[in-house]
C-alpha positions as CSV (number, residue, x, y, z in Angstrom):
1,M,-4.8,28.2,23.2
2,N,-8.2,26.6,22.6
3,K,-8.3,27.8,19.0
4,M,-4.9,26.3,18.2
5,H,-6.0,23.0,19.8
6,L,-9.2,23.0,17.6
7,K,-7.1,23.6,14.5
8,K,-4.8,20.8,15.4
9,I,-7.7,18.5,16.0
10,A,-9.2,19.4,12.6
11,S,-5.9,18.8,10.9
12,L,-5.5,15.4,12.5
13,K,-9.1,14.5,11.5
14,R,-8.3,15.4,7.8
15,N,-5.1,13.4,7.8
16,F,-6.9,10.5,9.4
17,L,-9.6,10.5,6.8
18,L,-7.1,10.8,4.0
19,N,-5.1,7.9,5.4
20,S,-8.2,5.8,5.8
21,E,-9.2,6.4,2.2
22,Q,-5.7,5.3,1.0
23,I,-5.8,2.2,3.1
24,R,-9.2,1.3,1.8
25,Y,-8.0,1.8,-1.8
26,R,-4.9,-0.3,-1.2
27,N,-6.9,-3.1,0.3
28,T,-9.2,-3.1,-2.7
29,E,-6.4,-3.2,-5.1
30,I,-4.4,-5.8,-3.2
31,G,-7.6,-8.0,-3.3
32,R,-7.6,-7.8,-7.1
33,Y,-3.9,-8.9,-7.4
34,N,-3.4,-12.6,-8.1
35,F,-0.3,-13.3,-6.1
36,L,0.0,-16.9,-7.1
37,E,-0.1,-16.1,-10.8
38,Y,2.2,-13.2,-10.7
39,N,4.7,-14.7,-8.3
40,L,5.0,-17.8,-10.3
41,N,5.5,-15.8,-13.5
42,D,8.3,-13.9,-11.8
43,A,9.9,-17.0,-10.4
44,L,9.9,-18.8,-13.8
45,V,11.7,-16.0,-15.5
46,I,15.0,-17.2,-17.0
47,Q,17.9,-15.6,-15.1
48,P,21.1,-16.0,-17.1
49,K,23.3,-14.5,-14.3
50,I,22.6,-17.5,-12.1
51,I,25.1,-20.3,-12.9
52,L,24.2,-23.7,-11.6
53,H,27.0,-26.2,-11.1
């Protein structure tokens, strides 16, 4: 039982480290993204399907 517990703990630690690295990477990349510029560009795209009356 103790050996299984240690294996499970080791697996959880590996998963936690992997997830932490992914979160750190995503936070870095999201910090580089200029939301104002890209959202305005998306908002200003002509959308011919929208008919204004």
